[in-house]
N, C-alpha and C positions, 0 to 999 in steps of 0.2 A: 846849707845855710848855716852862719856862724854869728854869736852874739858878740858884738865888738862894744867899742868906746862909744864909737857914733851910735850905735841904737840905744845905748844906754843915755846919751845925752837927747836923745828923740824923746826917750820915755819920761826924762825929767822935765821936757816942755809940755808933754801930753799932761803931767799931773799938775802943771802950772796952769794948763786950759781947764782942766776939771775942778780946780780950786777958784778959777773965775766964774764958773757954772755953778758954785754953790758947795762943793764937796769938801767936807771938813773933817773926815774921820782919818786920823793919821795913819791907822793899820792899813785902812783900803788904798789910801796914797803911795804908801811905801811899798805895796803889791802891786800897785799900776806900774811903780818906779823899776820893779825887780823883774813881773814875770815878761819874758820876751815874746812880746804878742806876734812879731813878725814869725815866728818858728811854728806859730798855729795856723798859718795861712799859707795859700798856694804862694810859691816863690816869685810870680808874676806880680803880686801884689806887696811885695816887699818894700817898694819905695812909699809905700801909701799906708804903712800899717799902724804908724804912730799919727795918723789923722783921726779925729774923732769921728768915725763914721763906721756903718755896717759892712760887711763884705760877703759876698758868696762865697761857700764851702761846698764840700762833698753832699750828695741827695738832695739839692735844690734847698739846703738850709742856708743860715747866715752865721758869721761870728759876730756877735753882738757889739753894737756901738760901746766903746769905752765908758761914756758916761752912764749909758744905763747899766752896765757891769758895776759900776764904782756906786749909782744910785742904789741898786737893789742890795749891793754888799752894805753899804751904809745903815739902811733901812735895816737890817738884821741885826743890827746893833752884836756886831761879833766878839767874843772872847774866845781865850784859848781854851782848846779841849771841848767845846761845845758840840754836841752831835748835829751834824747839818745833812739835812737830806736835799739833793738837787733834782728837779725834773728836767731832763733836756741836757746831756752834758753836750752835745753839739762837738765844737771843736776841742773843747776841754781848757778853752780859756777862762772861764768863770770858775770852773772848778779849780785851775791852777790859783786863782786869786784867793778863793776860799782856803785852800791849803796855806798858802803863804801867811794868812790871817791866823794860821795854827787850828782851824777847824779840823773835827773827825768828820771827814766828808763820805756819805753812800749817795751815789750818783747813778741815774736810771736815763738809759738811751733807747729810743725804739726803731731808730732806722739802722739797720744792720750795717750797712756801707760804712755808716760813721763810726759805729761802735767798733768794729774791728780796725779801723784806720786809727781811731783814738787811743784805743787799746793798745796799739803798737808803739803809739807816739807816748804815752805816759810812760811804759815800760823803757823805752829808749832815753827820755828825759829825767826818770826817775820821780815821776808825781806817784804819789801813792795814796790814793782815796782807800778807805776801809773797805768799801765793795765798790766795784763797776759793773753794773748790770745792764744787760739787753731784755728790754720788757717795757710794759705799758706802764709810764708814769701816773695815768689816772687813778692807779691801784695804790700807789705808794709802795711802801716794803713794811707789811704789817709785822713780819716777823723780826724786824730790828727797831719798831718803834716803842716807846714814844721818842719825838725828836724835840731838841730845843729849837730848832730853825728849819724853815723848809722853805726854800726858793725855787719857783717856776719860772724856767728861762723862755718860755713859749706862750703864745697868747691863748688864754682857754675861754670858752663861751661864758662859763661859769665856775664856779671854785669846787673842784672835786670834794663829794661828802669823805672820800676815804682819807685825804689828805688833812682835813678839820679834824678826823677822828684822832689822827697818829701825831697830832702837836700836844707836847706836855703843857700840863698849866703853867702859864706864865712865859710860853715860847711865843714865838712869832713866825709868821705865814708871809710871804712877799710874793704876788701874783700879779701878772698883767689880765686883767679881765675885760671881754669885750669880743666884739667879731671883728670888723675891717678895722677898726681903732681901739685900743686898749688902754683902759685906765689902770695906772699903777695903784695896786691896793695892798693894805697891810692890814692882816688879822692879827690880834693879841688876845689869846686865850686867858681869859681873866678867871674862868672857872671850868668844871665839868661840864658845863652845858651855857656855857656865856663866853662871848666872843667880843671884841672892841674893834669895830672896822675905820679905817682912816684912806680915803682916797688922796692921790696925788694926780700929778699931770697925766695927759694922753700920752702914749706911746705906740711905735709900730713893730709887731712881733710876727714870726714866722708863726702859723696856727699850729698848738697842740693839738693832734688829732688823736680821737680815742681808738682804741683797735675794738672792732665789732665782733672777733671771734674769743 
């Protein structure tokens, strides 16, 4: 698959759809216009890649709906060189949007099949996260903490305490919380022991499963 002028046109249309749904962050919208989403998906979905929908990928996971990617990215309030921890690399599409916004991205994927596939894809495409790790996202990445921003791209029944502890004071954590249906939730760390919590609408995510071993 190639990235053509036609694909670029479709991305511009997708960005307009997201603007219509309330996305206003120009860095995020520019990333949506730049990142070739069709290349992150099975070729059979190429014709649908720029619809505002989630689609299946390997390991029974999904590539998130573009609106969800844009909404979570906007909540992060990204600035160049911020240190961002991403839990749930998946196809790598959200990672690419973060990188396009000039973030320093550390990303963790727990599905080995996806990790291997996405790792090869990143190398082929020239996407360079600071670290791409196979492991349990619930544990975060303590050796690289603290982080300016943390984004969780899979549904979690509760907020992992390890992630809260790895957030900088002044940092922002965006996570969909809940079982069958998740509430998009923003935590802002206001001091060593205090967090401000803001809830947004409900979203549907593949669950983030904790490793028991």
